[in-house]
py3Dmol code that shows the C-alpha trace and the ligand (Angstrom):
import py3Dmol

protein = """\
ATOM      1  CA  UNK A   1      90.040 128.086 203.923  1.00  0.00           C
ATOM      2  CA  UNK A   2      86.413 128.487 204.741  1.00  0.00           C
ATOM      3  CA  UNK A   3      84.270 125.430 204.836  1.00  0.00           C
ATOM      4  CA  UNK A   4      82.481 125.026 201.555  1.00  0.00           C
ATOM      5  CA  UNK A   5      80.204 122.411 199.989  1.00  0.00           C
ATOM      6  CA  UNK A   6      80.370 121.670 196.404  1.00  0.00           C
ATOM      7  CA  UNK A   7      77.029 121.990 194.750  1.00  0.00           C
ATOM      8  CA  UNK A   8      78.436 121.311 191.261  1.00  0.00           C
ATOM      9  CA  UNK A   9      81.492 119.381 190.116  1.00  0.00           C
ATOM     10  CA  UNK A  10      84.612 121.443 189.753  1.00  0.00           C
ATOM     11  CA  UNK A  11      86.400 120.794 186.501  1.00  0.00           C
ATOM     12  CA  UNK A  12      90.072 121.742 186.013  1.00  0.00           C
ATOM     13  CA  UNK A  13      91.134 122.483 182.497  1.00  0.00           C
ATOM     14  CA  UNK A  14      94.345 123.710 180.971  1.00  0.00           C
ATOM     15  CA  UNK A  15      97.584 122.736 179.344  1.00  0.00           C
ATOM     16  CA  UNK A  16      99.563 119.611 180.119  1.00  0.00           C
ATOM     17  CA  UNK A  17     101.994 120.488 182.841  1.00  0.00           C
ATOM     18  CA  UNK A  18      99.741 123.129 184.451  1.00  0.00           C
ATOM     19  CA  UNK A  19      99.200 120.924 187.482  1.00  0.00           C
ATOM     20  CA  UNK A  20      95.625 119.947 186.970  1.00  0.00           C
ATOM     21  CA  UNK A  21      96.100 116.472 188.562  1.00  0.00           C
ATOM     22  CA  UNK A  22      98.183 117.549 191.542  1.00  0.00           C
ATOM     23  CA  UNK A  23      96.097 120.642 192.313  1.00  0.00           C
ATOM     24  CA  UNK A  24      92.780 118.920 191.660  1.00  0.00           C
ATOM     25  CA  UNK A  25      93.805 116.202 194.185  1.00  0.00           C
ATOM     26  CA  UNK A  26      94.599 118.801 196.791  1.00  0.00           C
ATOM     27  CA  UNK A  27      91.436 120.727 196.156  1.00  0.00           C
ATOM     28  CA  UNK A  28      89.372 117.618 196.538  1.00  0.00           C
ATOM     29  CA  UNK A  29      91.073 116.675 199.833  1.00  0.00           C
ATOM     30  CA  UNK A  30      90.473 120.148 201.195  1.00  0.00           C
ATOM     31  CA  UNK A  31      86.815 120.011 200.242  1.00  0.00           C
ATOM     32  CA  UNK A  32      86.469 116.489 201.343  1.00  0.00           C
ATOM     33  CA  UNK A  33      85.057 115.306 198.045  1.00  0.00           C
ATOM     34  CA  UNK A  34      86.235 112.676 195.519  1.00  0.00           C
ATOM     35  CA  UNK A  35      88.901 113.406 193.077  1.00  0.00           C
ATOM     36  CA  UNK A  36      88.629 112.083 189.545  1.00  0.00           C
ATOM     37  CA  UNK A  37      91.004 112.422 186.643  1.00  0.00           C
ATOM     38  CA  UNK A  38      89.755 111.677 183.114  1.00  0.00           C
ATOM     39  CA  UNK A  39      93.129 110.455 181.921  1.00  0.00           C
ATOM     40  CA  UNK A  40      93.406 108.087 184.900  1.00  0.00           C
ATOM     41  CA  UNK A  41      89.942 106.683 184.201  1.00  0.00           C
ATOM     42  CA  UNK A  42      90.740 106.141 180.542  1.00  0.00           C
ATOM     43  CA  UNK A  43      93.986 104.344 181.390  1.00  0.00           C
ATOM     44  CA  UNK A  44      92.189 102.150 183.857  1.00  0.00           C
ATOM     45  CA  UNK A  45      89.332 101.264 181.495  1.00  0.00           C
ATOM     46  CA  UNK A  46      91.698 100.527 178.602  1.00  0.00           C
ATOM     47  CA  UNK A  47      94.367  98.941 180.802  1.00  0.00           C
ATOM     48  CA  UNK A  48      96.850 100.789 178.646  1.00  0.00           C
ATOM     49  CA  UNK A  49      98.886 104.014 178.984  1.00  0.00           C
ATOM     50  CA  UNK A  50      97.653 107.162 177.217  1.00  0.00           C
ATOM     51  CA  UNK A  51     100.539 106.840 174.752  1.00  0.00           C
ATOM     52  CA  UNK A  52      99.540 103.244 173.985  1.00  0.00           C
ATOM     53  CA  UNK A  53      95.909 104.272 173.433  1.00  0.00           C
ATOM     54  CA  UNK A  54      97.045 106.967 171.029  1.00  0.00           C
ATOM     55  CA  UNK A  55      99.352 104.484 169.270  1.00  0.00           C
ATOM     56  CA  UNK A  56      97.008 101.545 168.980  1.00  0.00           C
ATOM     57  CA  UNK A  57      93.618 103.170 168.686  1.00  0.00           C
ATOM     58  CA  UNK A  58      94.432 106.676 167.469  1.00  0.00           C
ATOM     59  CA  UNK A  59      93.634 110.120 168.894  1.00  0.00           C
ATOM     60  CA  UNK A  60      90.047 110.143 167.593  1.00  0.00           C
ATOM     61  CA  UNK A  61      89.330 107.027 169.551  1.00  0.00           C
ATOM     62  CA  UNK A  62      90.923 108.526 172.652  1.00  0.00           C
ATOM     63  CA  UNK A  63      88.836 111.726 172.288  1.00  0.00           C
ATOM     64  CA  UNK A  64      85.605 109.826 171.973  1.00  0.00           C
ATOM     65  CA  UNK A  65      86.324 107.772 175.089  1.00  0.00           C
ATOM     66  CA  UNK A  66      87.358 110.964 176.843  1.00  0.00           C
ATOM     67  CA  UNK A  67      83.943 112.503 176.167  1.00  0.00           C
ATOM     68  CA  UNK A  68      82.202 109.380 177.509  1.00  0.00           C
ATOM     69  CA  UNK A  69      84.350 109.448 180.702  1.00  0.00           C
ATOM     70  CA  UNK A  70      83.803 113.071 181.350  1.00  0.00           C
ATOM     71  CA  UNK A  71      80.117 112.765 180.857  1.00  0.00           C
ATOM     72  CA  UNK A  72      79.914 109.844 183.293  1.00  0.00           C
ATOM     73  CA  UNK A  73      82.143 111.548 185.880  1.00  0.00           C
ATOM     74  CA  UNK A  74      79.899 114.647 185.784  1.00  0.00           C
ATOM     75  CA  UNK A  75      76.876 112.606 186.531  1.00  0.00           C
ATOM     76  CA  UNK A  76      78.163 111.335 189.865  1.00  0.00           C
ATOM     77  CA  UNK A  77      77.975 113.271 193.070  1.00  0.00           C
ATOM     78  CA  UNK A  78      79.846 116.529 192.929  1.00  0.00           C
ATOM     79  CA  UNK A  79      83.580 115.899 192.790  1.00  0.00           C
ATOM     80  CA  UNK A  80      86.703 117.581 191.595  1.00  0.00           C
ATOM     81  CA  UNK A  81      87.537 116.434 188.045  1.00  0.00           C
ATOM     82  CA  UNK A  82      90.830 117.016 186.269  1.00  0.00           C
ATOM     83  CA  UNK A  83      90.711 116.668 182.533  1.00  0.00           C
ATOM     84  CA  UNK A  84      93.420 116.004 179.939  1.00  0.00           C
ATOM     85  CA  UNK A  85      94.726 119.111 178.281  1.00  0.00           C
ATOM     86  CA  UNK A  86      92.810 118.463 175.107  1.00  0.00           C
ATOM     87  CA  UNK A  87      89.375 117.757 176.700  1.00  0.00           C
ATOM     88  CA  UNK A  88      88.187 121.370 176.790  1.00  0.00           C
ATOM     89  CA  UNK A  89      88.825 121.860 173.071  1.00  0.00           C
ATOM     90  CA  UNK A  90      85.812 119.837 172.146  1.00  0.00           C
ATOM     91  CA  UNK A  91      82.629 121.825 171.920  1.00  0.00           C
ATOM     92  CA  UNK A  92      80.662 118.846 173.153  1.00  0.00           C
ATOM     93  CA  UNK A  93      82.853 118.600 176.181  1.00  0.00           C
ATOM     94  CA  UNK A  94      82.669 122.292 176.833  1.00  0.00           C
ATOM     95  CA  UNK A  95      78.854 122.303 176.626  1.00  0.00           C
ATOM     96  CA  UNK A  96      78.724 119.263 178.967  1.00  0.00           C
ATOM     97  CA  UNK A  97      81.011 120.910 181.434  1.00  0.00           C
ATOM     98  CA  UNK A  98      79.181 124.216 181.219  1.00  0.00           C
ATOM     99  CA  UNK A  99      75.869 122.536 181.731  1.00  0.00           C
ATOM    100  CA  UNK A 100      76.853 120.455 184.717  1.00  0.00           C
ATOM    101  CA  UNK A 101      79.934 121.905 186.419  1.00  0.00           C
ATOM    102  CA  UNK A 102      82.117 124.920 187.112  1.00  0.00           C
ATOM    103  CA  UNK A 103      85.193 125.105 184.926  1.00  0.00           C
ATOM    104  CA  UNK A 104      88.429 126.448 186.187  1.00  0.00           C
ATOM    105  CA  UNK A 105      91.330 127.176 183.850  1.00  0.00           C
ATOM    106  CA  UNK A 106      94.648 126.530 185.490  1.00  0.00           C
ATOM    107  CA  UNK A 107      96.676 129.109 183.666  1.00  0.00           C
ATOM    108  CA  UNK A 108     100.402 128.715 183.374  1.00  0.00           C
ATOM    109  CA  UNK A 109     102.954 130.361 181.139  1.00  0.00           C
ATOM    110  CA  UNK A 110     104.978 128.466 178.528  1.00  0.00           C
ATOM    111  CA  UNK A 111     108.267 128.356 180.389  1.00  0.00           C
ATOM    112  CA  UNK A 112     106.639 126.734 183.431  1.00  0.00           C
ATOM    113  CA  UNK A 113     104.754 124.246 181.249  1.00  0.00           C
ATOM    114  CA  UNK A 114     107.894 123.406 179.361  1.00  0.00           C
ATOM    115  CA  UNK A 115     109.969 122.924 182.520  1.00  0.00           C
ATOM    116  CA  UNK A 116     107.336 120.422 183.745  1.00  0.00           C
ATOM    117  CA  UNK A 117     106.894 118.364 180.548  1.00  0.00           C
ATOM    118  CA  UNK A 118     110.287 118.478 178.906  1.00  0.00           C
ATOM    119  CA  UNK A 119     111.664 115.352 180.574  1.00  0.00           C
ATOM    120  CA  UNK A 120     108.561 113.321 180.501  1.00  0.00           C
ATOM    121  CA  UNK A 121     107.741 110.865 177.794  1.00  0.00           C
ATOM    122  CA  UNK A 122     104.180 110.182 178.697  1.00  0.00           C
ATOM    123  CA  UNK A 123     102.639 112.845 176.432  1.00  0.00           C
ATOM    124  CA  UNK A 124     101.954 111.480 172.950  1.00  0.00           C
ATOM    125  CA  UNK A 125     101.379 114.865 171.431  1.00  0.00           C
ATOM    126  CA  UNK A 126     104.910 115.957 172.344  1.00  0.00           C
ATOM    127  CA  UNK A 127     106.654 113.142 170.609  1.00  0.00           C
ATOM    128  CA  UNK A 128     107.822 115.303 167.756  1.00  0.00           C
ATOM    129  CA  UNK A 129     111.306 116.401 166.492  1.00  0.00           C
ATOM    130  CA  UNK A 130     110.878 119.709 168.240  1.00  0.00           C
ATOM    131  CA  UNK A 131     108.663 119.242 171.327  1.00  0.00           C
ATOM    132  CA  UNK A 132     109.110 122.850 172.486  1.00  0.00           C
ATOM    133  CA  UNK A 133     107.958 124.210 169.133  1.00  0.00           C
ATOM    134  CA  UNK A 134     104.990 121.755 169.338  1.00  0.00           C
ATOM    135  CA  UNK A 135     104.122 122.798 172.873  1.00  0.00           C
ATOM    136  CA  UNK A 136     104.329 126.445 171.785  1.00  0.00           C
ATOM    137  CA  UNK A 137     101.946 125.883 168.968  1.00  0.00           C
ATOM    138  CA  UNK A 138      99.496 123.965 171.102  1.00  0.00           C
ATOM    139  CA  UNK A 139      99.710 126.678 173.784  1.00  0.00           C
ATOM    140  CA  UNK A 140      98.927 129.445 171.337  1.00  0.00           C
ATOM    141  CA  UNK A 141      96.128 127.650 169.696  1.00  0.00           C
ATOM    142  CA  UNK A 142      94.504 126.628 172.961  1.00  0.00           C
ATOM    143  CA  UNK A 143      94.799 129.725 174.986  1.00  0.00           C
ATOM    144  CA  UNK A 144      91.696 131.422 173.619  1.00  0.00           C
ATOM    145  CA  UNK A 145      89.717 128.219 174.156  1.00  0.00           C
ATOM    146  CA  UNK A 146      90.734 127.702 177.758  1.00  0.00           C
ATOM    147  CA  UNK A 147      89.814 131.362 178.297  1.00  0.00           C
ATOM    148  CA  UNK A 148      86.263 130.320 177.872  1.00  0.00           C
ATOM    149  CA  UNK A 149      86.321 128.538 181.221  1.00  0.00           C
ATOM    150  CA  UNK A 150      84.192 130.183 183.847  1.00  0.00           C
ATOM    151  CA  UNK A 151      87.068 130.902 186.227  1.00  0.00           C
ATOM    152  CA  UNK A 152      90.745 131.086 186.013  1.00  0.00           C
ATOM    153  CA  UNK A 153      93.594 130.731 188.396  1.00  0.00           C
ATOM    154  CA  UNK A 154      97.156 131.479 187.705  1.00  0.00           C
ATOM    155  CA  UNK A 155      99.747 128.758 188.240  1.00  0.00           C
ATOM    156  CA  UNK A 156     103.284 129.855 189.001  1.00  0.00           C
ATOM    157  CA  UNK A 157     106.519 128.022 189.712  1.00  0.00           C
ATOM    158  CA  UNK A 158     106.770 129.656 193.180  1.00  0.00           C
ATOM    159  CA  UNK A 159     103.242 128.683 194.246  1.00  0.00           C
ATOM    160  CA  UNK A 160     102.936 125.376 196.125  1.00  0.00           C
ATOM    161  CA  UNK A 161     100.301 122.858 195.300  1.00  0.00           C
ATOM    162  CA  UNK A 162      98.719 123.692 198.656  1.00  0.00           C
ATOM    163  CA  UNK A 163      98.613 127.501 197.857  1.00  0.00           C
ATOM    164  CA  UNK A 164      97.172 126.721 194.391  1.00  0.00           C
ATOM    165  CA  UNK A 165      94.492 124.526 195.855  1.00  0.00           C
ATOM    166  CA  UNK A 166      93.516 127.384 198.338  1.00  0.00           C
ATOM    167  CA  UNK A 167      93.351 129.816 195.452  1.00  0.00           C
ATOM    168  CA  UNK A 168      91.090 127.529 193.407  1.00  0.00           C
ATOM    169  CA  UNK A 169      88.811 127.215 196.438  1.00  0.00           C
ATOM    170  CA  UNK A 170      88.825 130.908 197.086  1.00  0.00           C
ATOM    171  CA  UNK A 171      87.981 131.666 193.475  1.00  0.00           C
TER     172      UNK A 171
END
"""
ligand_1 = """\
16
S3P
C 96.615 115.895 176.148
C 96.973 115.946 177.481
C 97.155 114.795 178.310
C 96.430 113.635 177.745
C 96.813 113.402 176.299
C 96.376 114.568 175.436
C 96.443 117.169 175.350
O 96.666 115.156 179.618
O 95.064 113.720 177.883
O 98.137 113.179 176.283
O 95.767 117.078 174.284
O 96.853 118.197 175.831
P 97.455 116.157 180.630
O 96.973 117.557 180.343
O 97.019 115.570 181.970
O 98.883 115.979 180.350
"""
view = py3Dmol.view(width=600, height=400)
view.addModel(protein, "pdb")
view.setStyle({"model": 0}, {"cartoon": {"style": "trace"}})
view.addModel(ligand_1, "xyz")
view.setStyle({"model": 1}, {"stick": {}})
view.zoomTo()
view.show()
């Protein structure tokens, strides 16, 4: 890929399982900038897992901390930032990201997302009696919101992380 300097942070948004963390890390390496992940920052600050934060403090608490973390990460020098799947739903967060960064929706279809999250137990929102139905509902409700991102890149099972990272950079 061509050499490129980031003038604004690059923020990856999209569903859980889309690959935001893996692809964000690869994009950052290729661009030679820092990689930040809002979920990881939250876990580090709270010294608890995302599931534990949800359980002990509630989702509202998590969302408030998430906004603080995103706001802080966007004020640093331009980096690649991966957000949790729910981050872009907040109008406050969208405005922040729009104001300071370039948003990229990592767009994946439901079967791919499900194949990636079905055996994981780390996502508190999917701890329901029927996680596929829950994922489907979340997917349908969020798709129009993610579509407000400035750019979008399609994730597919057959694309490698490296290819995806090149696509994000090319876009
Ligand atoms: C969430 C996605 C998770 C994490 C939390 C809530 C969501 O991040 O922030 O479990 O609302 O979709 P990933 O998208 O990295 O799984």
